[in-house]
N, C-alpha and C positions, 0 to 999 in steps of 0.2 A: 213522627209527627206527634206533637202534645196538643191537647185540648185545654190543659189545666192553665188557669189564670192565676194560681195561687203564688204567692211571693213570699219568700222567707220573712218572718216577723211580722206579716199582716194577716190576721185571721178573722175576717169580718163575722163568720159564722160562731166563732167561739167567743167573740165580744159580745155578740148580740146575745148569746145564751147566758152569758156571765150578768148581763144587764138585767135579764128576764128572771134568772134563777139563783143568782149569787153564784161565787166561784166555787162549786162543788169539788173540783179537783183539789182545790187549796184545802178546803175543810176536811175531805178524805185523807190528804197528806198528814194534816196536822192530828187527825184522829189516830192514824196509822202509828205515828211518832209517839203519841201519849200510850197507845197500847203496848208499844214496844219498850217504852221506859217502864211502864207498869209491869210487864213480865220480867224485865231484867230485874227489877227489884224484888219482885216475889220468889224469882229463882236464884238469888243471890244468897247462897249459904255460907259465904266468907266469914261472917260473925260466929257460926256454930264452930268453925274449924279453930278459930282464936281462942274460944273459950275451954278447949280441951286442954 
């Protein structure tokens, strides 16, 4: 027996939260991707190896 009325693809609670507060998950995802790119650039020492 299931009591959930949730259907795939329809998330009214999430949609309501996005309307009220913005898409926090998308913002967090974008910030994480930016941090990952920044860290990759900071840790890329390939130019130092080429100069030797």
